[in-house]
C-alpha positions in Angstrom: 260.0 25.6 65.4 263.8 25.5 65.5 265.5 22.4 64.0 262.3 20.3 63.7 264.0 17.7 61.5 266.8 17.2 64.2 264.3 16.9 67.0 261.9 14.5 65.1 265.0 12.2 64.4 265.6 12.0 68.1 262.0 11.0 68.9 259.8 14.1 69.1 256.4 14.0 67.5 255.3 17.2 65.9 251.6 18.0 65.1 252.9 19.5 61.8 255.9 17.2 60.6 259.3 18.6 59.3 259.4 18.7 55.6 262.3 18.4 53.0 262.2 16.6 49.8 264.8 14.2 48.1 266.4 15.7 45.0 265.0 19.3 46.3 267.8 21.0 44.2 267.5 20.0 40.9 266.4 20.6 37.4 262.7 21.4 38.0 264.0 24.9 39.4 265.1 27.4 36.9 267.6 29.1 39.2 269.2 25.4 39.5 269.5 25.3 35.9 271.1 28.7 35.6 273.8 27.8 37.9 274.3 24.4 36.3 274.9 26.3 32.9 277.3 28.5 34.6 279.1 25.5 36.1 279.5 23.7 32.7 279.5 20.2 34.1 278.0 18.2 36.8 281.3 17.6 38.5 282.2 21.2 38.2 279.0 22.0 40.0 279.7 19.4 42.8 283.3 20.4 43.4 282.7 24.2 43.4 282.0 25.0 46.9 280.3 28.2 46.2 278.0 27.0 43.5 277.1 23.8 45.5 276.2 26.1 48.3 274.2 28.2 46.2 271.9 25.4 44.6 271.7 23.8 48.2 270.1 26.9 49.5 267.9 27.6 46.5 265.1 25.4 47.7 265.2 26.6 51.1 264.7 30.2 49.8 261.8 29.2 47.5 260.0 26.7 49.7 261.4 27.2 53.3 261.9 23.5 53.9 263.0 22.5 57.5 266.2 21.3 56.0 268.8 21.5 53.3 270.7 18.7 51.8 274.1 19.4 50.5 274.4 19.3 46.7 276.8 16.4 45.8 276.5 12.7 44.6 277.0 9.4 46.0 279.6 8.6 43.3 282.0 11.1 44.7 283.3 7.9 46.9 284.4 5.8 43.9 286.1 8.9 42.4 288.1 9.7 45.5 288.9 6.0 45.6 290.5 6.2 42.2 288.0 4.9 40.0 287.2 7.2 36.8 283.5 8.6 37.2 282.1 10.6 34.4 278.5 11.8 33.6 277.4 11.6 30.0 274.5 13.9 28.9 271.1 12.1 28.9 272.8 8.8 30.0 273.9 9.2 33.7 277.0 7.9 35.4 279.8 6.3 33.4 282.6 4.4 35.6 285.8 3.1 34.4 286.9 -0.6 34.8 287.0 -1.5 38.8 290.5 -2.3 39.8 289.6 -4.8 42.8 293.0 -4.8 44.2 293.5 -1.1 44.2 290.0 -0.7 46.1 290.5 -3.6 48.4 293.8 -2.3 49.8 292.9 1.3 49.6 294.6 3.3 52.5 295.4 6.8 51.1 293.0 8.5 53.4 294.7 11.9 53.2 294.3 12.0 49.5 290.6 10.7 50.0 290.1 13.7 52.2 291.7 16.2 50.0 289.7 15.1 46.9 286.4 15.6 48.9 287.4 18.7 50.7 285.2 20.8 48.2 282.3 19.1 49.5 283.2 19.8 53.0 283.9 23.3 52.1 280.4 23.5 50.5 278.9 22.2 53.8 280.7 25.0 55.9 279.7 27.7 53.7 276.0 26.3 53.6 275.9 26.0 57.4 277.2 29.7 57.8 274.5 30.8 55.4 271.7 28.8 56.6 269.3 30.0 59.2 270.3 28.3 62.5 266.8 26.9 62.8 267.4 24.9 59.7 269.2 21.4 59.6 271.6 20.5 57.0 271.9 17.0 55.8 275.0 15.4 54.6 274.7 12.0 52.7 276.4 9.0 51.2 275.5 6.0 49.2 275.4 2.6 51.1 278.3 0.1 50.5 276.0 -2.2 48.2 274.5 0.7 46.2 277.9 2.3 45.5 279.3 -1.2 44.7 276.7 -1.8 42.0 277.8 1.2 40.1 281.5 0.3 40.6 280.9 -3.1 39.2 278.7 -2.6 36.4 280.2 0.7 35.3 277.1 2.8 35.6 273.4 1.5 35.4 273.7 -0.5 32.2 271.9 -3.8 31.7 270.2 -3.6 34.9 273.2 -4.2 37.1 273.7 -7.5 35.6 277.3 -8.0 36.8 276.0 -6.9 40.4 273.3 -9.6 40.3 275.8 -12.2 39.3 278.5 -11.4 42.0 275.5 -11.9 44.6 275.8 -15.5 43.8 279.2 -15.5 45.6 278.8 -13.1 48.2 282.3 -13.8 49.7 283.9 -12.3 46.5 281.7 -9.2 47.0 282.9 -8.8 50.9 286.2 -7.2 50.4 284.7 -4.4 48.4 281.8 -3.7 50.7 284.3 -3.7 53.5 286.4 -1.1 51.7 283.2 1.0 50.9 282.0 0.9 54.5 285.4 2.5 55.8 285.3 5.1 53.1 281.6 5.9 53.6 282.1 6.1 57.4 285.0 8.6 56.9 283.0 10.6 54.4 280.0 10.9 56.8 282.2 11.7 59.7 283.9 14.4 57.6 280.4 15.9 56.7 279.3 16.1 60.4 282.6 17.8 61.3 282.2 20.3 58.5 278.5 21.3 59.8 276.0 18.7 58.8 273.5 18.1 61.7 272.1 14.8 60.2 273.0 12.4 57.7 271.2 10.0 55.3 272.6 6.7 53.7 270.9 6.2 50.3 270.5 2.4 49.6 268.8 3.1 46.2 269.4 -0.5 44.8 268.9 -2.4 47.9 265.9 -4.3 46.2 268.5 -6.0 43.9 269.6 -8.2 47.1 267.3 -11.1 47.6 265.8 -11.0 51.2 268.0 -13.9 52.6 271.3 -11.9 51.7 270.2 -8.6 53.0 271.5 -9.2 56.5 275.0 -10.0 55.2 275.0 -7.3 52.3 272.9 -4.4 53.4 272.3 -4.6 57.3 275.8 -5.5 58.7 277.6 -2.9 56.9 275.0 -0.3 57.8 275.3 -1.3 61.6 279.2 -0.9 61.3 278.8 2.6 59.7 276.2 3.7 62.3 278.5 2.4 65.0 281.6 4.0 63.7 279.9 7.2 63.0 278.4 7.6 66.6 281.6 6.6 68.2 283.5 9.1 66.5 280.8 12.0 66.2 278.1 11.2 69.0 274.5 10.8 68.7 274.3 12.3 65.3 270.7 11.6 63.7 271.2 8.8 60.9 268.4 8.2 58.1 268.5 5.0 56.2 266.9 4.9 52.9 266.4 1.4 51.6 264.5 1.6 48.5 262.2 -1.5 47.6 263.1 -3.2 50.9 260.5 -1.9 53.4 259.4 -5.3 53.9 262.7 -6.1 55.6 262.5 -3.1 58.0 261.2 -5.2 60.7 264.5 -7.1 60.7 266.4 -3.7 61.4 263.8 -2.7 64.2 265.3 -5.0 67.0 268.8 -4.1 66.4 268.4 -0.7 68.2 270.3 1.0 65.8 268.5 4.3 66.7 267.9 5.3 63.1 265.2 6.8 61.0 263.9 4.8 58.3 263.2 6.3 54.7 260.0 4.8 53.1 259.8 4.7 49.2 256.5 5.2 47.5 255.8 1.7 46.7 255.9 0.8 50.3 252.7 0.1 52.5 253.2 3.1 54.9 250.2 2.3 57.1 251.5 -1.4 57.5 255.0 0.0 58.5 253.4 2.0 61.0 251.5 -0.7 62.5 254.3 -3.1 62.7 257.3 -1.0 63.7 257.9 0.2 67.2 256.5 3.6 67.6 259.8 5.0 68.6 261.4 4.7 65.3 261.1 7.8 63.2 259.8 7.2 59.6 260.3 9.4 56.5 258.4 9.6 53.3 256.8 8.6 51.1 254.9 10.7 48.6 255.0 9.4 45.0 257.0 11.7 42.7 254.5 10.8 40.0 251.5 12.0 42.0 253.5 15.1 42.5 253.8 15.6 38.9 249.9 15.0 38.3 248.6 17.2 41.2 245.1 18.0 41.8 242.8 15.9 44.1 245.0 12.9 43.8 248.1 14.8 45.4 245.7 16.3 48.1 244.5 12.9 49.0 247.9 11.3 48.9 249.3 14.0 51.3 246.6 13.7 53.6 246.8 10.0 53.9 250.5 10.3 55.0 249.7 13.1 57.4 247.3 10.9 59.1 250.2 8.4 59.8 252.5 11.3 61.0 250.5 12.0 63.9 251.3 8.4 65.3 255.1 8.7 65.5 258.2 10.8 64.8 257.7 11.6 61.0 259.5 13.6 58.4 257.3 14.4 55.4 259.2 13.6 52.2 258.9 12.0 48.9 259.4 8.2 48.3 262.1 9.1 45.8 263.5 12.4 44.3 261.8 15.2 42.7 261.6 14.5 38.9 262.6 17.2 36.5 259.4 17.7 35.0 257.6 18.5 38.3 255.7 21.7 38.2 256.7 24.1 40.9 253.3 25.0 41.8 252.7 21.4 43.0 255.7 21.4 45.2 254.3 24.7 46.7 250.9 22.9 47.1 252.5 20.2 49.1 254.2 22.5 51.3 250.8 24.3 51.9 249.0 21.1 52.6 251.7 19.7 55.1 252.0 23.2 56.9 248.2 23.0 57.4 248.4 19.9 59.1 245.9 17.0 59.3 
């Protein structure tokens, strides 16, 4: 039963799939809310290694997941590159004006590492405290997804400026390249600190039209995967492209040897049918169904488990756990998955 996530991401098929949940450390847990109040602010929590370690471990203690994911945020990247990033209550991230020249020419990697050292220290603390049989996931946003926040200053107006810049992709290219370098470095540093797998969150991938996804999404992803593997060996990598599952078939022939995260709106049965059976899939329980519970939840879990028998598969949500999620419903999913199909 040891390191079931790691083995699955390397191609092993388990009768009972490994289980973890995106945003498994969060506001639905009273113990998290207590530590968040103690920290005083979101950034204080992210950049306090002891507190970040504590909230990372909380869901493992409560639910015995197969993996922990370090408590951090994808926006540590622009923050470490010099853009102002704040979190307003009940609003989400607010980013200062993007200085394109500063980001495009960024080369102060020693300062970048120093600013993100609390994240790496939190990983070291968590790895030391975590049972050796459990995996520890590091993560970063994709170049495109991080770029959307940097360009639009947050999530305002449905990323109107990001959508506009897609009309001239050559203008976007230098920013994507700078972010590709930064993300690669951040992922490598996390693996060096003790992460046993990493996930790339492409939460706003669906904003990119299908004809531009190779250039804007997949080419930078290939570079990140190649560079991380060259520096750290065969570390497992999960790509979560929200809203673009129909384009996953384009990734399959590229032999990236990565797992593909599936959101709740994708047709998991169709993906299982058309993708090579060696590609691990991860997903894709609807977080809203997790809130509703009852028979609907049981049916949804079983439907996913039926597919999990066919290939390397990691049971997860199609997006993060929502704050209003009942803990008892999470416990129910754990019970159902561990019972198997």
